[in-house]
C-alpha positions in Angstrom: 0.0 0.0 -0.1 2.9 2.4 0.9 4.5 1.7 -2.5 1.1 2.4 -4.4 0.6 5.7 -2.6 4.2 6.8 -3.6 3.3 6.0 -7.2 0.2 7.8 -7.0 1.9 11.1 -5.7 4.5 10.9 -8.5 1.9 10.7 -11.2 0.0 13.5 -9.8 3.3 15.6 -9.5 4.1 14.8 -13.2 0.7 16.1 -14.6 0.4 19.0 -12.2 -0.3 22.6 -13.6 1.4 25.2 -11.8 -0.3 28.6 -11.1 1.1 31.9 -12.1 3.1 33.3 -9.6 1.1 36.6 -9.5 -1.9 34.6 -8.7 -0.2 33.3 -5.4 1.5 36.7 -4.3 4.9 35.4 -5.4 6.0 37.9 -7.9 9.2 38.5 -6.2 10.5 35.2 -7.4 10.2 36.5 -11.0 13.3 38.9 -10.8 16.7 37.8 -12.0 20.3 39.1 -11.6 22.3 36.5 -13.5 22.1 34.5 -16.8 21.2 31.4 -15.0 18.7 32.7 -12.7 16.8 34.3 -15.6 16.9 31.3 -17.6 15.4 29.3 -14.8 12.8 31.8 -13.8 11.7 31.8 -17.7 11.7 28.0 -18.1 11.1 26.5 -14.7 8.6 26.4 -12.0 9.7 28.5 -9.0 9.3 27.1 -5.5 7.1 29.7 -3.6 6.1 27.7 -0.4 7.3 24.3 1.3 6.2 22.7 4.6 4.0 20.0 6.0 0.5 19.7 4.7 -0.9 17.4 7.2 1.5 14.6 7.7 3.1 15.3 4.0 6.1 17.5 3.2 4.7 19.6 0.5 6.4 21.9 -2.2 4.3 24.5 -4.0 5.6 25.9 -7.4 4.4 28.6 -9.7 5.4 29.8 -13.2 6.4 33.4 -13.9 4.3 35.3 -16.2 6.9 38.1 -16.7 10.6 38.0 -15.6 12.3 41.1 -14.8 15.9 41.6 -15.0 17.4 43.7 -12.2 21.0 44.3 -13.1 23.6 43.9 -15.8 24.5 40.3 -16.4 27.2 38.7 -18.5 28.3 35.0 -19.5 31.0 33.5 -21.7 28.5 31.6 -24.0 24.6 31.7 -24.4 23.0 33.8 -21.7 19.5 32.8 -21.6 18.1 29.8 -23.6 14.2 30.2 -23.7 12.3 27.0 -23.7 8.8 27.7 -22.3 5.7 29.5 -23.7 3.5 32.0 -21.8 6.1 34.2 -20.3 7.7 37.5 -21.0 10.9 39.3 -20.2 11.6 42.9 -19.4 15.2 43.7 -18.9 14.6 47.1 -17.7 17.3 48.5 -19.7 20.0 46.2 -18.3 22.8 44.8 -20.3 23.4 41.1 -21.3 27.0 41.0 -22.1 28.8 37.9 -23.8 32.5 37.1 -24.9 31.8 36.9 -28.6 30.2 33.3 -28.4 26.7 32.0 -28.3 23.5 33.8 -28.1 22.4 36.6 -25.8 18.8 35.4 -25.9 17.8 32.2 -27.8 14.3 31.2 -28.6 13.4 27.8 -29.7 9.7 26.6 -30.5 8.7 29.8 -28.5 5.5 31.6 -29.6 3.6 34.8 -28.7 5.7 36.4 -26.2 6.9 39.9 -25.5 10.6 40.8 -24.8 11.2 44.4 -23.8 14.0 46.8 -23.1 17.1 44.7 -23.3 20.7 45.8 -24.2 22.5 42.9 -25.7 26.2 43.2 -26.7 29.2 40.8 -27.4 27.6 37.7 -28.5 27.8 35.9 -31.8 24.0 36.5 -32.3 22.3 39.0 -30.0 18.8 37.4 -30.3 18.3 34.1 -32.2 14.8 33.0 -32.9 14.2 29.5 -34.3 10.8 28.0 -35.1 9.3 30.7 -32.9 6.1 32.7 -34.1 4.2 35.7 -33.1 6.7 37.2 -30.7 7.3 41.1 -30.2 10.7 42.3 -29.7 10.5 45.9 -28.5 12.9 48.6 -27.2 16.1 46.6 -27.6 19.7 48.0 -27.9 21.5 45.3 -29.7 25.1 46.2 -30.6 28.5 45.0 -31.2 27.6 41.3 -31.8 28.2 39.6 -35.1 24.7 39.4 -35.9 22.1 41.5 -34.0 18.8 39.5 -34.5 18.4 36.3 -36.5 15.1 34.8 -37.4 15.0 31.2 -38.8 11.7 29.3 -39.6 9.9 31.9 -37.5 6.6 33.5 -38.5 4.6 36.5 -37.7 7.2 38.1 -35.3 7.7 42.0 -34.8 10.8 43.8 -34.1 10.2 47.5 -33.3 11.5 50.6 -31.5 14.9 49.3 -31.1 18.4 50.2 -32.0 20.5 47.7 -33.7 24.0 48.8 -34.4 27.7 48.0 -34.8 27.3 44.4 -35.5 30.1 43.0 -37.5 27.8 41.0 -40.1 24.2 41.8 -40.0 21.9 44.0 -37.9 18.9 41.6 -38.7 19.0 38.4 -40.6 15.6 36.8 -41.8 15.8 33.3 -43.2 13.1 31.0 -44.4 10.5 32.9 -42.4 7.0 34.4 -43.3 5.1 37.6 -42.3 7.6 39.1 -39.8 7.4 43.0 -39.4 10.7 45.1 -38.9 9.3 48.6 -37.9 10.5 51.9 -36.4 14.1 50.7 -35.7 17.3 52.5 -36.0 19.7 50.1 -37.8 23.0 51.5 -38.3 26.8 50.9 -38.4 26.5 47.3 -39.2 28.1 45.4 -42.2 24.6 45.0 -43.7 21.5 46.5 -42.1 18.8 43.9 -43.0 19.2 40.6 -44.9 16.1 38.8 -46.1 16.8 35.3 -47.3 14.2 33.0 -48.7 11.5 34.5 -46.9 7.9 35.5 -47.6 5.8 38.5 -46.9 8.4 40.4 -44.8 7.5 44.0 -44.1 10.4 46.4 -43.4 8.7 49.6 -42.5 9.4 53.1 -41.3 13.0 52.4 -40.1 16.1 54.5 -40.2 18.6 52.4 -42.0 22.1 54.1 -42.4 25.8 54.2 -42.2 26.0 50.5 -42.6 29.3 49.8 -44.4 27.6 47.4 -46.9 23.9 47.2 -48.2 21.0 48.9 -46.2 18.4 46.2 -47.1 19.3 43.0 -49.1 16.7 40.5 -50.3 17.8 37.2 -51.7 16.6 33.9 -52.4 19.5 31.6 -53.5 22.3 30.1 -51.4 24.4 26.9 -50.6 21.2 24.8 -50.2 20.1 25.6 -53.8 17.5 27.7 -55.2 15.1 29.3 -52.9 12.7 32.2 -53.2 11.8 35.3 -51.4 8.5 36.5 -52.1 6.6 39.7 -51.6 9.0 41.6 -49.5 7.6 45.1 -48.6 10.2 47.9 -48.1 8.2 51.0 -47.3 8.6 54.3 -45.6 12.3 53.9 -44.6 15.0 56.5 -44.5 18.0 54.3 -46.1 20.9 56.9 -46.0 24.7 56.8 -46.3 25.2 53.1 -46.7 28.5 52.0 -48.0 27.2 50.2 -50.9 23.6 49.9 -52.1 20.5 51.4 -50.4 18.4 48.4 -51.4 19.5 45.2 -53.1 17.2 42.7 -54.4 18.8 39.7 -56.1 18.6 36.2 -57.6 15.5 34.3 -56.4 13.5 37.2 -55.2 10.1 38.2 -56.9 7.3 40.5 -56.2 9.0 42.7 -53.9 7.6 46.2 -53.4 10.0 49.4 -52.5 7.4 52.1 -51.8 7.7 55.7 -50.3 11.5 55.5 -49.1 14.0 58.2 -48.9 17.2 56.7 -50.2 20.1 59.1 -50.1 23.7 59.3 -50.3 24.5 55.5 -50.5 28.1 54.5 -51.9 26.7 52.8 -55.1 23.3 52.4 -56.1 19.9 53.7 -54.7 18.0 50.6 -55.7 19.7 47.5 -57.3 17.8 44.7 -58.8 19.6 41.7 -60.3 18.0 38.7 -61.9 14.6 39.3 -60.2 11.2 39.8 -61.6 7.8 41.6 -61.1 8.9 44.1 -58.4 7.4 47.4 -57.8 9.8 50.6 -57.1 7.2 53.5 -56.6 7.1 56.9 -54.9 10.6 56.8 -53.7 13.1 59.7 -53.3 16.4 58.4 -54.7 19.3 61.1 -54.7 23.0 61.6 -54.4 24.2 58.0 -55.0 27.7 57.1 -55.9 26.6 55.3 -59.1 23.1 54.7 -60.3 19.9 55.8 -58.7 18.1 52.6 -59.8 19.8 49.6 -61.6 18.3 46.7 -63.2 20.4 43.8 -64.5 18.7 40.7 -66.0 15.4 41.8 -64.4 12.0 41.4 -66.3 8.6 42.7 -65.7 9.1 45.2 -63.1 7.2 48.7 -62.4 9.2 51.7 -61.8 7.0 54.7 -61.2 6.5 58.0 -59.5 10.1 58.1 -58.1 12.0 61.3 -57.7 15.6 60.4 -59.0 18.1 63.2 -58.7 21.8 64.0 -58.6 23.1 60.5 -58.8 26.8 59.9 -59.8 25.8 57.8 -62.9 22.6 57.4 -64.7 19.2 57.9 -62.9 17.7 54.6 -64.2 19.9 52.2 -65.8 18.7 48.6 -67.4 21.0 46.2 -68.6 19.8 43.3 -70.3 16.2 43.8 -68.9 13.0 43.3 -70.7 9.3 44.1 -70.5 9.7 46.7 -67.6 7.5 49.8 -67.2 9.2 53.0 -66.4 6.7 55.6 -66.0 5.9 59.1 -64.2 9.4 59.4 -62.8 10.9 62.8 -62.1 14.7 62.4 -63.1 17.0 65.4 -62.8 20.6 66.5 -62.5 22.0 62.9 -62.6 25.7 62.8 -63.8 25.1 60.7 -66.9 21.8 59.7 -68.5 18.4 60.2 -67.1 17.4 56.7 -68.4 19.8 54.4 -70.0 18.9 51.1 -71.7 21.5 48.7 -72.6 20.7 45.5 -74.5 17.3 45.7 -73.1 14.1 45.2 -75.3 10.3 45.8 -75.1 10.3 48.1 -72.3 7.9 51.1 -71.9 9.2 54.5 -70.9 6.4 56.8 -70.6 5.2 59.9 -68.8 8.5 60.6 -67.3 9.9 64.2 -66.7 13.6 64.5 -67.3 15.8 67.7 -66.9 19.4 68.6 -66.4 21.0 65.2 -66.7 24.3 64.4 -68.3 26.5 66.7 -66.0 29.6 64.6 -66.5 32.4 66.5 -68.2 35.2 63.9 -68.1 36.4 62.2 -71.4 36.4 58.7 -72.7 32.7 57.9 -71.8 31.1 58.3 -75.2 29.7 61.8 -74.4 28.3 62.4 -77.8 25.7 59.6 -77.2 24.7 60.6 -73.7 21.1 61.7 -73.3 18.2 62.3 -71.3 16.9 59.0 -72.4 19.5 56.5 -74.2 19.0 53.3 -75.7 22.2 51.3 -76.8 21.7 48.0 -78.6 18.0 47.9 -77.5 15.0 47.1 -79.6 11.1 47.0 -79.5 10.9 49.8 -76.7 8.2 52.4 -76.6 9.4 55.9 -75.5 6.0 57.9 -75.1 4.6 61.0 -73.5 8.0 62.1 -71.8 8.9 65.7 -71.2 12.7 66.1 -71.7 14.1 69.6 -71.1 17.5 71.3 -70.5 19.5 68.3 -70.9 23.2 68.9 -71.1 23.8 66.5 -74.1 21.1 65.0 -76.2 17.3 64.6 -75.4 16.8 61.1 -76.7 19.7 58.9 -78.4 19.4 55.6 -79.9 22.7 53.8 -80.6 22.7 50.7 -82.6 19.1 50.3 -81.5 16.3 49.1 -83.9 12.6 48.8 -84.0 11.8 51.4 -81.3 9.0 53.8 -81.2 9.4 57.3 -79.9 5.9 59.0 -79.8 4.2 62.2 -78.2 7.3 63.4 -76.4 8.2 67.1 -75.7 11.9 67.5 -76.0 13.3 70.9 -75.5 16.5 73.0 -74.9 19.1 70.0 -75.1 22.4 71.3 -75.4 23.1 69.0 -78.5 20.5 67.0 -80.4 16.8 66.6 -79.5 16.6 63.2 -81.1 19.7 61.4 -82.2 19.9 58.0 -84.0 23.3 56.5 -84.5 23.5 53.4 -86.7 19.8 52.6 -85.8 17.2 51.1 -88.0 13.4 50.5 -88.4 12.5 52.8 -85.5 9.5 55.0 -85.7 9.3 58.7 -84.5 5.6 59.3 -85.0 2.4 60.5 -83.7 0.4 57.5 -82.7 -0.5 58.8 -79.3 0.1 62.5 -80.1 2.6 64.9 -81.7 6.3 64.9 -80.6 7.6 68.4 -80.2 11.3 68.9 -80.7 12.2 72.6 -80.1 14.8 75.0 -79.0 17.5 72.3 -78.9 21.1 73.9 -79.3 22.1 71.7 -82.4 19.7 69.8 -84.6 16.0 68.9 -83.8 16.5 65.3 -85.1 19.8 63.7 -86.3 20.1 60.4 -88.1 23.7 59.4 -88.5 24.4 56.2 -90.4 20.9 55.1 -89.7 18.5 53.7 -92.3 14.9 52.6 -92.8 13.5 54.8 -89.9 10.2 56.7 -90.1 9.4 60.2 -89.0 5.6 61.2 -88.8 3.7 63.9 -87.2 6.5 65.7 -85.4 6.7 69.6 -84.6 10.4 70.5 -85.0 10.9 74.0 -84.5 13.4 76.7 -83.4 16.4 74.3 -83.2 19.8 76.0 -83.4 20.9 74.2 -86.5 18.6 72.0 -88.8 15.2 70.8 -87.8 15.9 67.3 -89.5 19.3 66.2 -90.4 20.4 62.8 -92.1 24.2 62.2 -92.1 25.2 59.1 -94.3 21.7 57.8 -93.7 19.7 56.0 -96.3 16.2 54.8 -97.0 14.5 56.8 -94.3 10.9 58.4 -94.5 10.0 61.8 -93.4 6.3 61.3 -93.8 3.0 62.9 -93.2 2.4 65.9 -90.9 6.0 66.9 -89.8 5.9 70.6 -89.2 9.6 71.8 -89.5 9.9 75.6 -88.9 12.0 78.4 -87.6 15.3 76.4 -87.2 18.6 78.4 -87.1 19.9 76.7 -90.3 18.1 74.1 -92.6 14.5 72.7 -92.2 15.6 69.3 -93.6 19.3 68.6 -94.4 20.7 65.6 -96.0 24.3 65.0 -96.1 25.6 61.9 -98.1 22.3 60.3 -97.7 20.6 58.3 -100.4 17.1 56.8 -101.0 15.2 58.8 -98.4 11.5 59.9 -98.8 10.3 63.4 -97.7 6.6 63.8 -98.1 3.3 65.2 -96.9 5.0 67.7 -94.5 6.1 71.4 -94.4 9.4 73.3 -94.0 8.9 77.0 -93.5 10.7 80.1 -91.9 14.1 78.4 -91.4 17.2 80.8 -91.4 18.8 78.8 -94.4 17.1 76.4 -96.7 13.7 74.5 -96.5 15.4 71.4 -97.6 19.2 71.1 -98.4 20.7 68.0 -100.1 24.4 67.7 -100.3 26.2 64.7 -101.9 22.9 62.9 -101.7 21.1 61.0 -104.5 17.9 59.2 -105.3 15.9 61.0 -102.8 12.4 61.9 -103.2 10.7 65.2 -102.2 7.1 65.0 -102.9 3.8 66.4 -101.9 5.2 68.8 -99.3 2.3 71.1 -98.3 4.6 74.2 -98.0 8.5 74.8 -98.5 8.2 78.4 -97.9 9.4 81.6 -96.2 12.8 80.4 -95.5 15.7 82.8 -95.7 17.6 80.9 -98.2 16.5 78.4 -100.9 13.4 76.4 -100.6 15.1 73.5 -102.0 19.1 73.4 -102.6 20.7 70.2 -104.1 24.4 70.4 -104.2 26.5 67.5 -105.9 23.4 65.3 -105.9 22.0 63.1 -108.5 18.8 61.1 -109.5 16.7 63.1 -106.9 12.9 63.6 -107.6 11.2 66.7 -106.6 7.3 66.4 -107.3 4.1 68.0 -106.4 5.4 70.4 -103.9 4.4 74.0 -103.1 7.7 76.0 -102.8 6.8 79.7 -102.5 8.2 82.9 -100.9 11.8 81.9 -100.1 14.5 84.6 -99.7 17.0 83.3 -102.5 15.6 80.6 -105.0 12.9 78.3 -105.0 14.8 75.3 -106.1 18.5 75.8 -106.9 20.4 72.8 -108.4 24.2 73.1 -108.4 26.8 70.7 -109.5 23.8 68.3 -109.8 22.6 66.2 -112.6 19.8 63.7 -113.3 17.4 65.1 -111.0 13.7 65.2 -111.9 11.2 68.1 -111.2 7.5 67.5 -111.8 4.3 69.2 -110.9 5.8 71.7 -108.5 4.4 75.1 -108.0 7.5 77.4 -107.4 6.5 81.0 -107.1 7.4 84.4 -105.6 10.9 83.4 -104.5 13.5 86.2 -104.0 15.9 85.5 -107.0 14.8 82.6 -109.0 11.9 80.2 -108.7 14.1 77.6 -110.3 17.8 77.9 -111.0 20.3 75.4 -112.3 23.9 76.0 -112.4 24.9 72.7 -114.4 22.6 71.4 -117.1 21.5 67.8 -116.8 18.3 67.8 -114.9 14.8 67.7 -116.3 11.3 68.3 -115.5 7.7 68.6 -116.6 4.4 70.3 -115.7 6.0 72.7 -113.1 4.4 76.3 -112.4 7.1 78.9 -111.9 7.9 82.7 -112.7 11.6 83.5 -113.1 14.1 80.8 -114.0 18.0 80.5 -114.5 19.1 78.1 -117.0 15.9 76.0 -116.5 13.3 74.6 -119.1 10.5 72.1 -118.6 10.5 69.5 -121.2 9.7 71.1 -124.6 9.1 74.4 -122.7 10.9 77.7 -122.2 10.9 78.1 -118.6 8.0 76.2 -116.7 5.0 74.7 -118.3 2.8 77.2 -116.6 3.5 80.7 -115.1 2.7 81.6 -111.6 -0.3 83.8 -112.8 -1.9 80.9 -114.6 -3.8 77.9 -113.3 -1.3 74.9 -112.7 -1.6 71.7 -114.2 -3.4 69.2 -111.9 -1.1 67.4 -109.6 -1.1 63.7 -109.4 -0.8 63.1 -105.7 0.6 60.0 -104.5 -1.2 58.1 -101.8 0.9 58.0 -98.6 0.8 54.1 -98.7 2.3 54.1 -102.1 5.0 56.4 -101.1 6.2 54.3 -98.2 9.5 52.7 -98.9 9.9 49.0 -97.6 12.6 48.1 -95.1 15.0 45.6 -96.4 14.9 42.5 -94.4 11.4 43.0 -92.7 9.3 41.3 -95.3 6.7 43.6 -96.7 6.3 45.6 -93.5 6.5 49.5 -93.7 9.6 51.1 -92.5 10.1 50.8 -88.6 7.5 47.9 -88.3 9.4 44.7 -87.4 7.6 41.3 -88.1 9.7 39.7 -85.5 10.5 41.9 -82.4 13.6 41.1 -80.1 13.2 38.6 -77.4 11.7 39.8 -74.2 12.9 37.2 -71.8 9.5 35.5 -72.0 7.4 38.6 -71.6 5.3 39.2 -74.6 5.2 43.0 -75.6 1.4 43.2 -75.6 1.5 42.5 -71.9 3.4 45.7 -71.1 0.3 47.7 -70.5 -0.6 45.6 -67.6 2.7 45.1 -65.9 2.9 48.3 -63.9 -0.7 47.8 -62.5 0.2 44.2 -61.6 3.5 45.0 -59.9 2.0 47.9 -58.0 -0.8 45.8 -56.7 1.9 43.8 -54.8 2.1 46.5 -52.2 -1.5 46.2 -51.4 -1.5 42.5 -51.4 1.5 42.4 -48.9 0.0 44.8 -46.7 -3.5 43.3 -46.5 -2.0 39.7 -45.9 0.3 40.9 -42.9 -2.8 42.8 -41.3 -5.0 39.7 -41.3 
C-alpha cells in the first residue's frame, strides 16, 4: 500500500499544472540578476512555499508570467536559452554581455511572447529565434555582436522601436520565415543593415537604416542549399541613407517585392539595385546623391518603376542592363551625372510619362559623351518611349545607338545642349504621332539627327526653333520623313541630307528656317514629294548640291528669300508638278545642265526649261497643271530584311525574356498591386 501511494503522488506531480506566480502573491520570485537565474525563472517552475500539509512535506511551485532583469549580467557563451511559452521578459534597460560566443537570448519553439527593453552586446548572435512565431521584440539596444537579430523558420514576429548597431555581419537576418514585421527601428553601422533570405511577406517599414558599411536592405533567394525564393517583401517608408554600398539590393530568387515611399540618399553605389529578379514595384521613392546609379536593373524583367524622384546621382538615374518588359513611368529624373534613363541591350520596355531635366552633367572624357542623353538606348529594340517631357539636358534629349525597331511617340524635347533626338547606326525606328505629336524645339544643335541610320520613319512631329537644322540625315539611307511633320524656324535648314540616299520626304512642311527649307548635299535618289509648304525660308526652298537622281514632285515652294529650287553641280534630277512662285531671286535655278522636269509652275528661271518648254509649263499667274498626288501608302518605302512591313515595323520583335510585348500595359498595375496584397496579408 505504501508503494502504491508513492506512485500515485509521483503521477500527480508529473501532470500537475502550476499557477502563475502573480496569482499566489509570489512576484518577487520573478526577478533575476544572472543569466542562469533568468533562464531558470523563464523556463522552470519556481518554489514559492514548502512545509507540512498534514503529515506530508509539500512543495508548491508557480510559473512566472513575466521575468524582470534587475542588473547587468554576463556570460561567456549563451546567456538565456528560452524553452517555455507563456512568459515575457523585461530587461529594464539592463545589459546582457557576452564574450563573442553563443547567443544573448535564444528562442526555440517559442510563440506569442513579449521581450522588452534589453541591451545585448558581445555575442555571436544577440537574439536568435528558431521555429518561433508571433513574438514581439521591442525597445532593444543590440550592438557589437556578429549578428544583431536572426530569425530562422519563424513567422509573424515583430521587431520594433529598437536600436540595432555596430554588429560585424548583419543588423537583422531573416531566413526561411514568413510575415515578419521590422518597424520603427534604428539600424546603423552594421556590415549589412537587414538581410532577407528565402522569406515570404516580410515587412520592413518606417526604419532608419544608415551608415552600414555594406547594403542597407538586401533581399535574396539563393544560397548554398540551392534555389529558394523570397516573395512579397515590402520595403516602405524607410530612411535608407549613407550606407557604404547599395541602399536596397534585391537579387536572384526574389520576386514581387515592393519598394514604396522610401527616402534613399547618399549611398555609396546604387539607390535600388535589382539583379536577376522579376515583377517588383519601385514606386514613390526619393532617390538622390548615389555614388553610381539611382536605380539599376540587371537581367530583371517585368518590373514597374513609377512615380520616383531620382536626382543628382553619380551615374545614370535609371539604368537597365539586359532587362526586358519593364515599365518606367511618371518618374521625375533630374541632375544625374550621366543619362537620365539608359537602356543597354534591353528590349520591349515602356518608358512613358517621365519628366527629365538637367542630366548628363559629366564633363570627363572617354565616356562616349556624344551619345549621352536624357533617355538613351544602346543595342536595344522594341521599346516604346512615349509622352515624356525632356528639357534642358546637357547633351541629347533622346539617343538611340545601334538600336532598332523602337517607337518614339508624343514626347516633348526642348533645350537640349546637343540634338533633340539622335539616332546613330539605328534602323526601323518610328518617330511618330500614334499617341500625339512629338515636339522637338529649341535644342542647341539639330532637332532630329540620323547618323548612319536607315529605314526609320518620322511622322507627325513638330520640329521648331532648333539651333541648327530641324531634321538632319548624315550618311543615312532609305528613311522616310512622312506625313504631318511641321519643320519651322530652325537656325539653319529645315531638312538637311548629307551623303544620304534613297530617303523620302513627303506630306510635311518646312517653313521659316534661317537657311534652306530642304538641303541635299552629296545625296542621291531621294524623293521630295507632296510637301504642303516649303516657304518663307531665308535661303533656298530646295537646294541640291552634288546630288543626282533626286525627284522633286508635287510640292508648293513659295516665298523663299533666295531661290525656290536651286540645283548646283547636280545632274539627273527630276522636277515634276511643283508650284514654285514668288521666290527672291529665281523660282528655279540650275547651275549645271543635266536635270529635267515637266508640268512645273514658276515665274523666273535661270538655265531651266521644262521638257519642250521655255521656263516652266505654266506661269505663276496661270492655273497650274493638276497634280497627281501619291497616296501615302504608295510612297512608303519598304525596309529591307523586314518582309513587306513598312519602315519601322519589325515582323519579329526582339526577345523579351519570356514577356510578350502586348503585356506591357498590364505590368505596372500588376506589380504595384503587390504593395496592397502584402499589406493586407500581413494585417489579417
